[in-house]
Every structure is written in C-alpha cells, then in structure tokens.
C-alpha positions in Angstrom: -81.9 3.0 -176.7 -84.4 3.5 -179.5 -85.2 7.0 -180.5 -87.7 8.6 -178.1 -88.7 5.2 -176.7 -85.8 3.6 -175.0 -85.0 2.6 -171.4 -83.7 6.0 -170.3 -85.2 9.5 -169.8 -86.2 10.0 -173.4 -88.3 6.9 -173.4 -91.0 4.8 -171.8 -90.4 5.5 -168.1 -92.0 9.0 -168.1 -93.8 9.1 -171.4 -92.7 12.6 -171.8 -91.2 12.5 -175.3 -94.4 13.8 -177.1 -94.4 16.8 -174.8 -90.8 17.5 -175.4 -91.3 17.3 -179.1 -94.2 19.8 -178.8 -91.8 22.2 -177.0 -89.1 21.7 -179.6 -86.9 19.9 -177.1 -84.9 16.8 -178.0 -84.3 14.3 -175.3 -80.8 12.8 -175.0 -78.5 11.0 -172.6 -74.8 11.0 -171.8 -73.7 8.0 -169.8 -70.6 7.2 -167.7 -69.0 5.3 -170.6 -69.0 8.5 -172.6 -71.8 7.4 -175.0 -74.3 9.8 -176.4 -77.8 8.7 -177.2 -80.9 10.6 -178.2 -84.0 10.9 -180.2 -84.8 11.9 -183.8 -85.4 15.6 -182.9 -81.9 15.7 -181.3 -80.4 14.4 -184.4 -82.2 17.0 -186.5 -81.1 19.8 -184.2 -77.5 18.6 -184.6 -77.9 18.3 -188.4 -77.3 14.6 -188.3 -78.9 12.2 -190.8 -81.5 9.6 -190.1 -78.8 6.9 -190.6 -77.0 8.0 -187.5 -76.8 5.2 -184.9 -79.1 5.6 -181.8 -76.0 5.4 -179.6 -72.8 7.0 -180.6 -69.5 7.9 -178.9 -69.7 11.2 -177.1 -66.7 12.4 -179.2 -69.1 12.4 -182.2 -71.1 15.2 -180.5 -68.0 17.2 -179.8 -66.8 16.8 -183.4 -70.1 18.4 -184.5 -69.4 21.6 -182.5 -67.6 24.7 -183.6 -63.9 24.2 -182.7 -63.8 27.2 -180.4 -66.6 25.6 -178.2 -65.5 22.0 -178.0 -63.0 22.2 -175.1 -65.3 24.3 -172.9 -68.3 22.0 -173.5 -66.2 18.8 -173.0 -64.9 20.2 -169.7 -68.4 21.1 -168.5 -69.7 17.6 -169.4 -66.8 15.9 -167.6 -67.3 18.0 -164.5 -71.1 17.3 -164.5 -70.4 13.5 -164.7 -67.7 13.5 -162.1 -69.5 15.7 -159.6 -73.1 14.5 -160.3 -73.9 18.1 -161.1 -76.2 20.0 -163.4 -75.1 20.7 -167.0 -76.0 23.9 -168.8 -74.0 24.7 -171.9 -74.5 26.5 -175.2 -72.5 25.7 -178.4 -72.5 26.4 -182.1 -72.9 23.9 -184.9 -71.3 25.1 -188.2 -73.6 25.1 -191.2 -71.8 24.9 -194.6 -72.4 28.2 -196.5 -74.4 29.8 -193.7 -74.2 31.1 -190.2 -73.7 28.7 -187.4 -76.7 27.4 -185.4 -76.8 27.9 -181.7 -77.7 24.9 -179.6 -78.6 24.8 -175.9 -78.0 21.6 -173.9 -79.3 21.3 -170.3 -79.3 18.2 -168.1 -79.2 16.8 -164.6 -77.2 13.9 -163.2 -78.6 10.6 -162.0 -77.0 7.3 -161.1 -77.7 3.9 -162.7 -76.0 0.7 -161.6 -73.4 2.8 -159.7 -72.6 4.9 -162.8 -73.4 8.6 -163.3 -75.3 9.7 -166.4 -76.7 12.9 -167.6 -80.4 13.1 -168.7 -80.6 16.1 -171.0 -82.8 18.2 -173.2 -81.5 20.0 -176.3 -82.9 22.9 -178.2 -82.1 25.0 -181.3 -81.9 28.5 -179.8 -80.6 30.3 -182.8 -83.6 32.5 -183.3 -83.7 33.3 -179.5 -80.1 34.3 -179.6 -80.6 36.4 -182.7 -83.5 38.2 -181.0 -81.5 38.8 -177.9 -78.6 40.1 -179.9 -80.8 42.5 -181.7 -82.3 43.7 -178.5 -78.9 44.3 -177.1 -77.8 46.2 -180.2 -81.0 48.3 -180.0 -80.3 49.0 -176.3 -76.7 49.9 -177.2 -77.8 52.3 -179.9 -80.1 54.0 -177.4 -77.3 54.4 -174.9 -75.0 55.8 -177.6 -77.6 58.3 -178.7 -78.2 59.4 -175.1 -74.5 59.6 -174.4 -73.9 61.7 -177.5 -76.7 64.1 -176.5 -75.4 64.3 -173.0 -71.9 65.0 -174.2 -73.0 67.7 -176.6 -75.1 69.4 -173.9 -72.0 69.3 -171.6 -69.5 70.5 -174.1 -70.6 74.2 -174.4 -70.6 74.9 -170.6 -67.3 73.0 -170.3 -65.7 75.3 -172.9 -67.2 78.4 -171.3 -65.8 77.3 -167.9 -62.4 76.6 -169.6 -62.4 80.1 -171.2 -63.2 81.7 -167.9 -60.6 79.8 -166.0 -57.9 80.5 -168.6 -58.7 84.2 -168.4 -58.2 84.2 -164.7 -54.7 82.7 -165.0 -53.1 84.5 -168.0 -52.1 88.2 -168.1 -51.5 88.7 -171.9 -53.6 88.0 -175.0 -50.8 85.8 -176.4 -50.5 83.7 -173.3 -54.3 83.4 -173.1 -54.5 82.2 -176.7 -51.7 79.6 -176.2 -53.1 78.4 -172.9 -56.7 78.1 -174.3 -55.5 76.3 -177.4 -53.6 73.8 -175.3 -56.6 73.2 -173.1 -58.9 72.7 -176.2 -56.5 70.2 -177.7 -56.4 68.3 -174.4 -60.2 68.4 -174.4 -60.2 66.9 -177.9 -57.8 64.1 -176.7 -60.2 63.3 -173.8 -63.1 63.1 -176.2 -61.2 60.7 -178.5 -60.4 58.6 -175.5 -64.1 58.0 -174.9 -64.5 56.6 -178.4 -61.5 54.3 -178.6 -62.2 50.8 -179.7 -63.7 48.3 -177.3 -60.7 46.0 -177.8 -58.2 48.7 -176.7 -56.6 48.8 -173.3 -55.5 51.7 -171.2 -54.0 52.2 -167.7 -56.0 53.8 -165.0 -53.4 56.6 -164.7 -53.6 57.3 -168.4 -57.4 57.6 -168.3 -57.4 59.8 -165.3 -54.7 62.2 -166.5 -56.1 62.4 -170.0 -59.6 63.4 -168.7 -58.2 66.0 -166.2 -55.6 67.5 -168.6 -58.0 70.0 -170.3 -58.6 71.7 -166.9 -55.2 71.5 -165.4 -52.1 73.7 -165.9 -51.8 77.5 -165.6 -54.1 77.6 -162.6 -53.1 77.0 -159.0 -55.0 73.7 -158.9 -53.5 71.2 -156.5 -54.2 67.9 -158.2 -53.0 64.6 -156.7 -53.2 61.5 -159.0 -51.9 58.4 -157.4 -52.3 54.6 -157.6 -50.7 51.3 -158.7 -50.0 50.6 -162.3 -53.2 48.9 -163.5 -54.4 48.3 -167.0 -58.1 48.1 -167.9 -59.2 46.2 -170.9 -61.8 46.9 -173.6 -65.2 47.9 -172.4 -64.0 48.3 -168.8 -61.5 51.0 -170.0 -64.3 52.7 -171.9 -66.7 52.7 -169.0 -64.0 53.9 -166.6 -63.1 56.8 -169.0 -66.8 57.8 -169.1 -67.0 57.9 -165.3 -63.8 60.0 -165.0 -65.0 62.2 -167.8 -68.3 62.9 -166.0 -66.5 63.6 -162.8 -64.1 66.1 -164.5 -66.9 67.7 -166.4 -68.9 68.3 -163.2 -65.8 69.6 -161.4 -65.0 72.2 -164.0 -68.7 73.3 -164.3 -69.4 73.8 -160.6 -66.8 72.0 -158.5 -63.2 72.3 -157.5 -61.8 72.8 -161.0 -64.1 75.8 -161.6 -61.9 78.0 -159.5 -58.1 78.6 -159.8 -57.1 77.3 -156.4 -59.4 74.3 -156.2 -57.9 70.9 -155.0 -58.6 67.5 -156.4 -57.4 64.1 -155.2 -57.9 61.1 -157.6 -56.4 57.9 -156.1 -57.0 54.2 -156.5 -55.9 50.9 -155.0 -56.5 47.2 -155.3 -58.1 45.0 -152.7 -57.9 41.2 -152.9 -60.3 38.9 -151.0 -59.6 35.5 -149.6 -60.6 33.8 -152.9 -58.1 35.9 -154.9 -60.7 38.1 -156.5 -59.6 41.7 -157.0 -61.6 44.9 -156.7 -60.6 48.4 -157.9 -61.2 51.1 -155.3 -61.2 54.5 -157.0 -61.7 57.7 -154.9 -62.3 61.2 -156.3 -62.3 64.0 -153.6 -62.6 67.7 -154.3 -61.9 70.6 -151.9 -61.5 74.4 -151.8 -64.1 74.8 -154.5 -67.5 76.5 -154.5 -69.9 75.6 -151.7 -71.0 72.0 -152.6 -74.6 71.6 -153.7 -76.5 68.5 -154.7 -78.8 68.7 -157.7 -82.2 67.1 -157.3 -82.3 66.3 -161.0 -81.2 62.8 -162.0 -80.0 62.8 -165.6 -77.7 60.6 -167.8 -74.7 61.8 -165.8 -76.2 60.2 -162.6 -76.6 56.9 -164.6 -72.9 57.1 -165.7 -71.7 57.7 -162.1 -73.9 55.0 -160.8 -75.6 57.3 -158.2 -78.4 54.7 -157.9 -75.7 52.5 -156.3 -74.6 50.3 -159.3 -71.8 51.7 -161.5 -71.1 51.1 -165.2 -68.4 48.7 -164.1 -70.6 46.7 -161.8 -69.9 46.8 -158.1 -70.9 49.8 -156.1 -70.6 53.6 -156.4 -71.2 56.3 -153.7 -71.4 60.0 -154.0 -71.4 62.5 -151.1 -71.1 66.2 -150.4 -68.9 66.9 -147.4 -67.8 70.2 -145.9 -64.7 70.0 -148.0 -66.5 69.3 -151.2 -67.7 66.5 -153.5 -66.5 62.9 -152.9 -67.0 59.9 -155.1 -66.0 56.3 -154.3 -66.2 53.5 -156.8 -65.7 49.8 -156.0 -65.5 47.7 -159.2 -64.6 44.0 -159.5 -61.8 43.5 -162.0 -62.4 41.3 -165.0 -60.3 38.2 -165.2 -58.0 38.1 -168.1 -59.2 35.6 -170.7 -57.1 32.5 -170.8 -57.0 32.1 -174.5 -57.7 35.6 -175.9 -61.0 37.2 -176.9 -63.7 35.1 -178.4 -64.5 35.6 -182.1 -67.2 38.1 -183.0 -69.9 35.4 -183.2 -68.7 33.3 -180.3 -71.4 32.2 -177.9 -70.6 32.2 -174.1 -71.4 29.0 -172.3 -74.1 28.9 -169.6 -76.3 31.3 -171.5 -79.4 29.3 -172.2 
C-alpha cells in the first residue's frame, strides 16, 4: 500500500483521503497477518519519520505506545480481528521531554480473500482530552465549593441539635460537658472521613458507624447497624460517606435522632445477578421521631441523596415518608476491583474517543 493511495481503505477505492486529511484523520489498516499500513498523516500522528516503511509489523505500532496501554490495545485489536467487530481504543504515545500525546484509533472490520482486516482512522486527540480534563476539573471545583457551603450551613444547626439532645440526657454540668465534648470529637471524625483521600478504602460498617457516632450514646436511641463485611474503594467510599452524612444530618436536625427515644435502622446487603454483577442495597429507616414532613425545597442535599432517582454511586435511590418515619433505599452497582491496580495519574482509559 502506498501512502494515502493504495489498494485498501486509505486509497483509490473511495477517494476519501483528502477529506480525512482535512478532518485531521489519518487512514490506516490492520490486516489478518498482523501488518499495519497507513498514510503520511498517520505516521506524523504517531511521531514516525518519513523513512518509515508503508507497511510495518503491527508490533511496531504497539512498541510506540505507552507501556501501560500496550496490553489493552493489543487485546482489543485481537478481539476485533477475531470477531469481525468494531475497534475503538485510546492510547498514549510518549514524547521525550514532554507530556505524552493521546491518540484515538477507531475502525471497522471487513473481509478480503477470506481474511479479516480492520479499516481504521486515527486522530491526535491530545487537545480534546486536555479540554475535557479541564472541564472535569472545573466541574469538580464547583461541586467542592457547593459541598463546602452546604456542609457549613448544616454544621451550626447540627451542633445546636447536638447541644439540645445532650442536655436532655445528662443531669449534671460535668456529665453534660463530657458527653458534649465526646459528641463534638465524633463529629470532627465524621467530617475528616468525608475528606479522606480518593485512593483510601473503608468498610460500609466503618462509614455508617463513624457518621452516626456524634448523635448516638447517652440518649435512648435504638440504632441497628447490620450488614456483611464490605469494603468500598476510593471515590465510592467518599460518595457513600457523603450520602450517610447527609442522612445522619437530616435525622439529627428533624428526624429520629432529634429526639432521645428515636429509632434508626441502617442495614445493607449484596445482590448478585445471573452475570455475577453485584449490587449494594442500603436501607436507612427512621421511626419514633417527629411527625415526618417532606420539604418542597430541592437543595444540594437532595442531589447528594439522589432524590431525582440517580445517586452519587450510580444506580437508583428512593426516599419516602411512611407513618413510621423517613425511609431511604439505595441500589448501587459495585465497582469491579482493578486487575492490575490503579492506573497512573495520567493514564487514559480505553474506549474514550
């Protein structure tokens, strides 16, 4: 195949090469004999010189990639060839002395002389990825600012409720001081839990008990916490902590934990479907508290709890007010544990482009 004018998809048959070049797309082909061929723009995108052969072993392409991306891309290519399927991958190409470039490769399978081949287009999507990363960072900053404001607005009424509840359960000033100090320390621990690193893990039981601890003890609360030993990783642990923190905050402000004899049941279980996918079912049920009331206002707390139907953890969330009290049910798909540990900070997931 000659560059941009051979016998395959990049060449004479469709005359599409000029249009591809105008769009910044390089045309290339991967055949059943594991050969890689392409045009001049493809070679430039990959950082190859003009002396590179028009047809080269496919291994040459894999050697150009970032080591962390090679195995996944190679597996995707082999699967596309074997199953005559579409190919959509993203990989990085290291640049000496600079940040890696991000390359997207997309293709479809066809058959020639009984052999499968992939007709592909390639693009340098480094700038696109940079823009999307910046947008995500901006969105994350907005969420953090909103969460900080929401937490500060909640903190004062929570402390007031804690002071009131402690006064109802202690008969001496000394006992009151000790109990209130213990609750405030527990509240500080719960706040720290929300800001732990994204790479840290925590069990569901630890997260639930830590969030409830500031409002338990000394009162006649009947609190049931029960479920299997289950560890949540990274961002999933953070998101779950935010949900339980919101539930506990609401309960102490105007729910079952705002009165000495309120009852709370926080339980969870795992469901496994036929394909082996697991779902966390978490239930929060309050009773013997003040008359339940639903606020018409939808603030950041409603977003955290997923009262629109979609929770921070994905899946579904449902809130209801029964005769007994407030009830919340979360159904969240569990993340699969990574096979080879977390990707590096600048790693690019496949199938993005």
